[in-house]
C-alpha positions as CSV (number, residue, x, y, z in Angstrom):
1,M,56.9,14.8,37.3
2,A,54.1,12.4,38.7
3,V,51.3,14.4,37.8
4,S,52.7,13.7,34.1
5,T,53.1,10.3,34.4
6,L,50.1,10.0,35.1
7,A,48.5,12.2,32.7
8,A,50.5,10.1,29.4
9,P,48.5,7.2,30.2
10,S,45.2,9.6,30.2
11,R,46.2,11.0,26.8
12,A,47.3,8.1,25.1
13,R,43.6,6.6,25.9
14,I,42.2,9.8,25.1
15,A,44.2,9.5,21.9
16,R,43.5,5.7,20.8
17,G,39.6,6.6,21.8
18,G,37.3,4.5,24.1
19,P,36.6,0.9,24.9
20,L,33.6,0.8,22.4
21,E,35.7,3.0,19.6
22,R,38.3,0.2,19.7
23,Q,35.9,-2.7,19.8
24,A,34.6,-0.4,16.4
25,N,37.5,-0.9,14.8
26,R,38.7,-4.1,15.4
27,L,35.4,-5.1,14.2
28,F,35.7,-3.0,11.0
29,W,37.5,-5.1,8.5
30,P,36.0,-8.7,9.7
31,F,32.5,-7.1,8.8
32,V,33.9,-5.2,5.5
33,G,36.3,-7.1,4.2
34,P,34.4,-10.0,3.1
35,A,31.7,-7.6,1.5
36,L,34.3,-5.4,-0.6
37,A,36.1,-9.1,-1.3
38,F,32.8,-10.2,-3.1
39,Y,32.5,-6.7,-4.5
40,G,35.8,-6.6,-5.9
41,L,35.4,-10.2,-7.5
42,L,31.8,-9.9,-9.0
43,F,32.2,-5.8,-9.9
44,L,35.7,-4.6,-10.0
45,A,37.6,-7.3,-11.6
46,P,35.2,-7.5,-14.8
47,I,35.6,-3.9,-15.2
48,V,39.2,-4.8,-15.4
49,F,39.5,-7.3,-17.4
50,A,37.2,-5.4,-19.8
51,A,39.2,-2.1,-19.9
52,W,42.4,-5.0,-20.7
53,T,39.9,-7.1,-23.3
54,S,39.3,-3.4,-24.9
55,L,43.0,-3.1,-25.7
56,Y,42.7,-6.7,-28.1
57,K,40.9,-8.3,-31.0
58,W,39.4,-11.3,-29.6
59,D,36.4,-13.7,-30.7
60,G,36.4,-15.4,-26.9
61,M,37.6,-18.3,-28.8
62,G,40.8,-17.5,-30.7
63,V,44.3,-15.6,-29.6
64,M,44.0,-11.9,-28.3
65,R,45.7,-10.0,-31.0
66,W,46.4,-6.2,-29.4
67,R,44.9,-3.3,-31.0
68,G,45.9,-0.4,-28.1
69,L,43.3,2.0,-28.9
70,D,42.3,0.9,-32.5
71,N,39.1,-0.1,-31.1
72,Y,38.2,2.9,-29.5
73,R,39.0,4.6,-32.7
74,T,36.9,2.3,-34.3
75,L,33.9,3.7,-31.9
76,L,34.3,7.1,-32.9
77,D,33.2,6.3,-37.1
78,D,30.6,3.6,-36.0
79,Q,27.5,5.3,-36.9
80,S,25.6,2.6,-34.8
81,F,27.6,3.9,-31.9
82,H,27.0,8.0,-32.4
83,Y,23.2,6.6,-32.6
84,A,23.7,4.8,-29.9
85,V,25.2,7.5,-27.2
86,V,22.4,9.8,-28.8
87,N,19.9,7.7,-28.1
88,T,21.3,6.7,-24.3
89,I,22.0,10.5,-24.0
90,K,18.1,11.2,-25.1
91,I,17.0,9.2,-22.3
92,L,18.8,10.0,-19.9
93,V,17.7,13.6,-19.7
94,V,14.2,14.0,-22.0
95,G,13.3,11.1,-20.4
96,G,15.0,12.3,-16.7
97,V,13.0,15.3,-17.0
98,A,9.7,13.6,-17.8
99,T,9.6,11.4,-15.2
100,F,11.1,13.7,-12.3
101,A,8.4,16.0,-13.8
102,V,5.5,13.8,-13.7
103,S,6.8,11.9,-10.0
104,F,7.2,15.4,-8.7
105,A,3.3,16.5,-9.7
106,L,2.1,13.1,-8.7
107,T,3.8,13.7,-5.3
108,L,1.6,17.0,-5.2
109,A,-1.8,15.1,-5.9
110,L,-1.0,12.1,-3.8
111,R,-0.2,14.0,-0.7
112,E,-3.2,14.7,0.3
113,M,-5.7,12.9,-1.2
114,A,-7.5,10.1,0.2
115,G,-6.8,6.3,-1.3
116,K,-2.9,7.5,-1.4
117,M,-1.5,3.9,-1.0
118,F,-4.0,2.5,-3.2
119,A,-3.3,5.2,-6.1
120,R,0.4,4.6,-4.8
121,S,0.1,0.9,-5.8
122,V,-1.5,1.4,-9.1
123,L,1.3,3.7,-10.1
124,F,4.3,1.2,-8.9
125,F,1.9,-1.7,-11.0
126,P,3.8,-0.6,-14.7
127,C,7.3,-1.8,-13.0
128,L,5.9,-5.2,-12.4
129,V,5.2,-6.1,-16.1
130,N,7.7,-7.3,-18.2
131,A,8.5,-5.0,-20.8
132,L,7.4,-7.9,-23.8
133,V,3.8,-7.0,-22.8
134,F,4.4,-3.2,-23.4
135,G,6.1,-4.4,-26.9
136,I,2.9,-6.5,-27.7
137,A,0.5,-3.3,-26.3
138,A,2.4,-0.6,-28.4
139,G,1.8,-3.3,-31.9
140,F,-2.0,-3.7,-31.0
141,L,-2.3,-0.2,-29.8
142,F,-1.0,1.9,-32.7
143,G,-1.2,-0.3,-35.6
144,P,-2.4,1.2,-38.9
145,N,-6.2,-0.4,-37.8
146,G,-5.4,-0.1,-34.1
147,P,-7.5,1.8,-31.1
148,V,-5.8,5.1,-31.6
149,N,-6.4,5.6,-35.4
150,A,-10.0,3.9,-34.6
151,L,-10.0,6.7,-32.2
152,L,-8.5,9.5,-34.1
153,R,-11.5,8.3,-37.1
154,L,-14.3,8.5,-34.8
155,V,-12.8,12.8,-33.8
156,G,-12.7,13.2,-37.6
157,I,-9.2,13.3,-37.8
158,D,-6.9,11.0,-40.4
159,A,-5.0,8.7,-39.0
160,V,-1.3,7.9,-38.8
161,P,-0.2,5.0,-40.7
162,K,3.0,4.6,-39.5
163,W,3.1,5.5,-35.5
164,L,5.9,2.9,-35.3
165,S,8.2,4.0,-37.9
166,V,11.9,4.4,-37.7
167,D,11.7,8.1,-37.5
168,N,9.0,7.6,-34.5
169,L,10.2,4.9,-32.5
170,P,12.7,6.8,-30.4
171,A,9.8,8.9,-29.0
172,M,8.0,6.6,-28.5
173,I,10.6,4.5,-26.6
174,I,11.0,7.4,-24.3
175,A,7.1,7.8,-23.8
176,A,7.1,3.9,-22.5
177,I,10.6,4.4,-20.2
178,V,8.7,7.5,-18.6
179,W,5.1,5.4,-18.2
180,T,6.8,2.4,-16.5
181,A,9.3,4.6,-14.6
182,T,7.4,7.3,-12.9
183,G,5.6,4.8,-10.9
184,Y,9.1,3.5,-9.7
185,Y,10.5,6.9,-8.7
186,T,7.3,8.7,-7.3
187,T,6.7,5.5,-4.5
188,I,10.3,6.4,-3.5
189,I,9.7,10.0,-3.3
190,M,6.3,9.5,-1.2
191,A,8.1,7.6,1.1
192,A,10.6,10.4,2.2
193,V,7.3,12.4,1.9
194,D,5.4,10.7,4.0
195,Q,7.9,11.4,7.0
196,I,8.1,15.0,6.7
197,P,6.1,16.4,9.6
198,T,2.5,17.7,9.3
199,Y,2.7,20.8,11.6
200,L,5.3,22.3,8.7
201,Y,2.5,22.1,5.8
202,E,-0.4,23.5,8.9
203,A,1.7,26.5,9.3
204,A,2.5,26.8,5.6
205,E,-1.4,27.0,4.9
206,L,-2.0,29.7,7.9
207,E,0.8,31.9,6.2
208,G,-1.6,31.8,2.8
209,A,1.2,29.2,1.0
210,N,-0.3,27.4,-1.9
211,A,0.4,23.8,-3.2
212,W,3.3,25.2,-5.3
213,Q,4.4,27.2,-2.6
214,R,4.2,24.5,-0.1
215,F,6.0,21.6,-2.8
216,R,8.6,24.5,-3.1
217,H,9.8,25.7,-0.2
218,I,8.8,22.4,2.0
219,T,8.2,19.3,0.2
220,L,11.3,19.5,-2.3
221,P,13.9,21.4,0.4
222,M,12.6,17.8,3.0
223,S,12.9,15.2,0.6
224,W,16.1,16.9,-1.9
225,E,18.9,14.0,-0.4
226,V,15.9,10.6,-1.7
227,V,15.5,12.8,-4.8
228,S,19.1,13.1,-5.9
229,V,19.4,9.5,-4.9
230,C,16.7,9.1,-7.1
231,A,18.7,10.9,-10.1
232,V,21.8,9.0,-9.6
233,L,19.1,5.5,-9.6
234,W,17.6,6.7,-13.2
235,T,21.0,8.0,-14.5
236,V,22.6,4.0,-13.7
237,S,19.0,2.2,-14.9
238,S,18.8,4.8,-18.8
239,V,22.5,3.7,-19.4
240,K,21.1,-0.4,-19.6
241,V,18.3,0.3,-21.3
242,F,18.0,-3.3,-24.0
243,E,14.7,-5.1,-23.8
244,I,12.0,-2.0,-24.2
245,V,14.0,-1.3,-27.6
246,L,14.7,-4.5,-28.9
247,L,10.6,-4.9,-28.4
248,F,9.2,-1.6,-29.9
249,G,11.9,-2.0,-32.8
250,G,10.1,-5.5,-33.3
251,G,12.7,-7.7,-34.0
252,S,13.6,-11.4,-32.3
253,T,16.9,-10.7,-32.0
254,V,19.3,-7.0,-32.2
255,S,20.5,-6.9,-35.5
256,N,16.6,-6.6,-36.5
257,A,15.8,-3.6,-34.4
258,P,16.8,-0.4,-36.4
259,I,20.2,1.5,-35.5
260,Q,18.4,4.3,-35.6
261,T,16.7,3.0,-32.0
262,W,19.9,2.3,-30.3
263,T,21.7,2.6,-27.1
264,T,24.9,1.6,-25.9
265,A,23.6,-1.5,-24.4
266,M,22.4,-2.8,-27.5
267,Y,25.2,-1.6,-29.2
268,V,27.7,-3.9,-26.7
269,Y,25.2,-6.6,-26.7
270,F,25.3,-6.9,-30.7
271,S,28.6,-6.5,-30.8
272,A,29.4,-9.6,-28.2
273,F,26.6,-11.7,-29.5
274,P,26.7,-10.6,-33.3
275,G,24.7,-14.0,-34.5
276,S,26.0,-15.4,-37.6
277,S,29.2,-12.8,-37.6
278,V,32.2,-13.2,-35.7
279,P,32.0,-12.3,-32.0
280,K,33.9,-8.1,-31.5
281,L,34.6,-8.9,-28.1
282,G,37.5,-6.0,-27.7
283,L,34.8,-3.6,-29.5
284,A,32.3,-5.0,-27.2
285,S,34.6,-4.2,-24.2
286,A,35.3,-0.5,-25.4
287,A,31.7,0.3,-25.8
288,A,30.9,-0.7,-22.8
289,V,34.1,0.9,-21.2
290,V,32.7,4.2,-22.3
291,S,29.5,3.6,-21.4
292,L,30.7,3.1,-18.2
293,V,32.8,6.2,-18.7
294,M,29.9,8.5,-19.6
295,V,27.5,7.1,-16.8
296,G,30.2,8.0,-14.2
297,V,31.3,11.7,-15.7
298,F,27.2,11.8,-15.3
299,V,27.1,10.6,-12.1
300,V,29.8,13.4,-11.1
301,I,28.5,16.2,-12.3
302,L,24.8,15.8,-10.9
303,R,25.9,14.3,-7.6
304,R,28.3,18.2,-7.8
305,L,24.8,19.6,-9.2
306,M,22.5,18.8,-6.6
307,R,24.4,19.1,-3.7
308,R,23.3,21.1,-0.6
309,E,23.1,21.5,3.2
310,R,21.0,18.8,4.9
311,V,18.0,20.7,6.2
312,R,17.6,20.0,10.2
313,L,14.4,20.9,11.9
């Protein structure tokens, strides 16, 4: 009986955890609560409000009129929204594959390069440049009498009079996005590669592994978690592409940019701020909700496809 009585408090202490664990439990909500409230106020509340607004017809000033799912039906029939979704998916998929392919190639080259820190800084520089510079540079380089056409004439090739035509703009925009994003993701991936022990590469070289085999069996598995995070960052950022598309479209306002180049972010902005016409905040909110659902689906699929066991040394 005495043994049982003495053992009961011991079992209770084990169930409750040690002093450090109890202290951590007491401090959990005081530390997490303010951050969670701040997050809910700035992010969750606007999402809920946008979803609610998407069910109404509203110009932002007058009375809100119930429409139910009519705004979403309008999106299904809107050709400009179709262009926006297709262009956003092209940027996400085609631009993502190109960006990470170039980033991995640069990682292979930079890992053993002398002066790799300087090269990494040069690659990161386009991320610091305002998108307006790229729009001006594109107009200068690819104009009818620009340097690109002058170089083509110099080597005996017919000049292309309309590099920045509507048909070519989506490809030009993706190329510019890849160029600006490659240095950013290369820098993040290289930060993970720098943490890989050098003796793994030395052992692989002794075994006769070439550069591709070292990348496939050492660099990629050891930096896989960072690569998966970069993939999620790319997915989220690709849905928010706006200013570079606007500038390549040659307009100071969204309405001047060809709808063939629009992204979902541009569609949302133009619906909410159409300029001379009446704002359609309900339609803009519906497009924003669709974009949010789309990026959420892509992130979930991507995380599941890239899930793997952690490599431990």
